[in-house]
MARLOBA-534984 format. One record per atom (N, C-alpha, C): y, z, x. Coordinates in steps of 0.1 Angstrom, whole numbers, plus 5000, padded with zeros to 4 digits. Atoms other than C-alpha are relative to their C-alpha. Layout:
REM MARLOBA-534984
YZX/...
This chain:
REM MARLOBA-534984
500850014987/700686012839/498449964998/501550105004/697385812843/498950125004/501049954995/694085942844/499149945009/500950094991/691285862869/498650054997/501549965003/687285862863/499549935015/500750034990/685185852893/498450034995/501349985007/681585762876/499149955010/501150004991/678685812900/498749994994/501549995001/675185712899/499450105007/500649894991/672785972910/499149965013/500950034990/670885972941/498649975001/501450084998/667485842952/499150124992/501349915006/664386022932/498649935007/501250064996/660785982940/499549864993/500550125009/660385772908/500949845005/499250114995/663085542924/499349935012/500750074989/661185482954/498949904996/501050065007/658385352931/500549864993/499650105007/660685102915/499950044984/500550005013/659585272881/501650044993/499049995012/661585332848/500150154998/500249855000/662585692850/500750054985/499449975013/664785712819/500250164998/499749825001/664686072803/499050105007/501049914991/661786182827/500950065009/498949954991/663586442845/499150035014/500449964984/663186552882/501250005008/498949974988/665286642912/500149875010/500050114990/666486412940/499050025010/501049994988/664286342968/501150035014/499349964988/665786413005/500949915002/498850085000/667286083007/501150004990/499249975007/668886132975/500950095001/499149914996/670386462986/500949975012/499450034988/671486313018/501349904999/499250085005/673286033002/501250064992/499349905011/674986272977/501050085010/499449924991/676086483008/501049895007/499250104991/677586173027/501049954990/499050035008/679486072996/500950104996/499049915004/680786392987/501150025014/499249994989/682086443023/501149895002/499150135003/683586083022/501250034990/499249985011/685386202990/501050115004/499249884996/687286513007/501349944999/498650065004/690886472996/500349984987/500150015016/690086382961/500150134994/500149865007/690886672939/499849954984/500650045014/688886652905/500550134994/499549905009/690186862877/498750034993/501249985008/686786832859/499149925001/501150074998/683286722860/499150004988/501049995014/680986602831/498849915009/501450074995/677386502839/498949994989/501150015006/674486362823/499150155000/500749854996/671986692817/498849985008/501350014992/669086512836/500450035012/499949904987/668586732868/500549885011/499550104990/669086412890/501349985001/498850045003/672486332877/501050145004/499349884999/673686702877/499850055015/500349964987/672286782910/501349905010/499250104991/674286462925/501550084999/498449974998/677786572912/500050165006/499949894995/677086922921/500150035015/499550014985/676786822959/501049935004/498850054999/679486592955/501250084999/499049875001/681786872945/500050085010/500149884989/680587112971/500649935014/499850074986/680886852999/501449965000/498450045000/684386732989/501150104998/498949895001/685787082984/500750004988/499649965014/685987082948/499450124991/500649895007/685287392926/500250024987/499650015016/684987312893/498749994991/501449985008/682287382865/499449864998/500450135002/679987112858/499449994984/500350025013/679987022820/498849894996/501050135002/677086822804/500249944985/499650085011/677086552778/498449924999/501450075002/673986412763/500249844999/499850124999/675586092758/500149905012/500050074990/675685972792/498750005008/501450024993/671986022799/499649865000/500450144996/670085742810/499449954988/500850055010/668285492785/498850074998/501649945005/664985642768/499249894999/501250125000/662085392779/499050044990/501149975010/660085582752/498850005005/501450024996/656385502755/499849965016/500150094989/657185302788/500650085012/499549944988/658685582808/498850015011/501050004986/657285592846/499249875001/500550134995/656185232842/501149915009/499450094998/657584932861/500549894992/499450105010/659784652843/498749885001/500750154999/657384382857/498550024992/501149965008/654384562840/499850014987/499849995013/655884552806/500149864993/500250105007/655384182799/501749964997/498850055004/658183992781/501350075000/499049915001/660384292773/500450065010/499749954984/660184432809/500949895006/499350094990/661484102820/501449964995/498950015007/664084082795/501150105003/499549874998/665284442802/500849975013/499350024987/666084332839/500849875002/499250115000/667383982832/500849964990/499250035013/668883952796/499850114991/500349895009/668784302782/500650034985/499649975017/670984242751/498849934990/501450085011/667884012738/498850075002/501549955000/665184252744/500150094987/500249895009/663684482718/500250125006/500249854998/663784862715/499150025008/501149964994/661585022739/499250084989/500949935012/658585172716/500450165003/499849855004/659985542705/501150015012/499149994989/662785472729/501249924996/499050045005/666085302730/500449865004/499650144993/667684952736/501350015008/498650014991/670684862759/501350024989/499149985007/672684842729/500250124994/499749875003/672185182717/500650095012/499449934990/672985312752/501649955001/498550044999/676285102752/500750094989/499549945010/677185272719/500350145003/499749884998/676885612731/500750035012/499349974988/678185592765/501549965000/498650075002/681285382755/500650084992/499549905010/681985632727/500350125009/499549904992/682085892754/501350005010/499150044992/684085722777/501549974993/498950025006/686785612754/500550114992/499649885002/686885952739/500750095009/499549944989/687686092770/501449965005/498550084997/690485832780/500850024988/499049985012/691985912746/500750125001/499549884998/692686242759/501550005006/498650054992/695386102781/500750135007/499449874994/695886432800/500250015015/499450014987/696486302835/499050055011/500849924989/693386472851/499149885005/500750104992/690986312876/498450064996/501449955004/687186352863/499049945011/501150074990/683986292884/499050034987/501150015011/681186172859/498749975008/501350044996/677586182868/499049954990/500650055011/675385942850/498949915009/501350104994/672585662858/500349855001/499950155001/671985292864/500249934992/500050065011/671585152833/501250044989/498949945003/673985382819/501550005002/498850044996/676685302840/500249854995/499850125005/676384942832/500350004985/499949975013/676285032796/501650064995/498849935000/679385252798/501149905002/499150084992/681384992819/500149854992/500150145005/680284672797/501249944993/498850055008/683284622776/501149985010/498950024991/685484622807/499649905009/500350094990/683684352827/500549864995/499550135005/685083992827/499049924991/501150095011/681683862812/499250114997/501049895003/680084142794/498749954996/501750035002/676983922786/499349995011/500949994987/676083952822/500150175002/500349875000/674584312816/500250065015/500349924988/673684412851/501149955011/499050054990/676584232869/499549955012/500650054986/674284092896/499050105007/500549914995/672984412904/499650154994/499949865004/671484762893/500950085009/499049914989/674085012907/499250085008/500749944986/672985132941/500150194996/500049844999/672185522943/501550045006/498649934998/675685722946/500849895001/498850114998/677785402941/500950074988/499049945007/680885502924/501049894994/499250105006/682985292899/501050104995/498849894999/686685432898/500849914990/499150065008/688685362868/501450094998/498649945003/692285442856/500349984984/499650045014/693485492821/501250074998/498849985006/696885492806/500249994985/499850015013/697585582772/498749944991/501550005005/693685542765/499649865004/500350144996/693785182780/499150025015/500750024987/691085142809/500249905008/500150114991/690984952839/499450025013/500849974988/688984922871/501150025012/499449984988/690385052904/499049925011/501050084993/687184972922/498750014995/501450035008/683684862911/498850025011/501149984992/680384992926/500450025015/499749964987/681885142956/499050115008/500849934990/679785282984/500950085009/499249934989/680985573005/499250045012/500849984988/678185563028/499749885008/500250134991/676985313057/499249904992/500950095008/675785003036/498749985005/501350024996/673084973059/498750114995/500949935006/671485273040/499849984984/500450075016/671385073005/498449965000/501550035003/667885052993/500349944987/499750075012/667784802963/498550014993/501449965006/664584942943/499549914985/500050045010/665284722912/500949875000/499450114995/666284382925/500249914984/499650075013/667784132894/499449855005/500750144994/665483802901/499949914987/500350105013/665083502879/498950024991/500749975010/663383562846/498949874999/500650125000/660483332846/499849954985/499950065015/660783312807/501349934999/499050105002/664083122812/499549865005/500250124995/664182762816/500649965015/499750024988/664382622851/501549925000/
């Protein structure tokens, strides 16, 4: 019997509205973020979640709690540090554009960036998030899981499943409350849907546009 994973990025926060690198800086959703989580949860009525695992950061945990409530699921939220957002270390709360070459590399070519001072690299995040996902898939328990995490962490977790894993962002930072749906059989994972939006697309706001890196050759 196959497993399913609904992997959701958290709703909007005030730091998101500034395009800031939030990382491990904790904080709740703003009203828009809560509204998107409500819309997403209501659209997911009829999906029965057997379990829920979230990053311990408030914005992710609050998102899955709202989705569970609005979708009519009553399961506890378990927390796992491995699916926290990337730590930006000394650069928490900055904008990528303020960080010179390393900030540009993070948004355009993150596999070639340096580790953030006193923080992590995307390779670090790939290692811990993929360990989480593959361990979960290895249970082969036939359950359906809701997983609450973050934008960079989503791309890190799923990187090995993309057709072109060298394209880290896949063209876009996952939108708030977007959902990647996976199926696992015998520990083998595959996509069912990628970056699915359960609300009106007109409500999408892209705060972290992936633009051409001026360090690249024309």
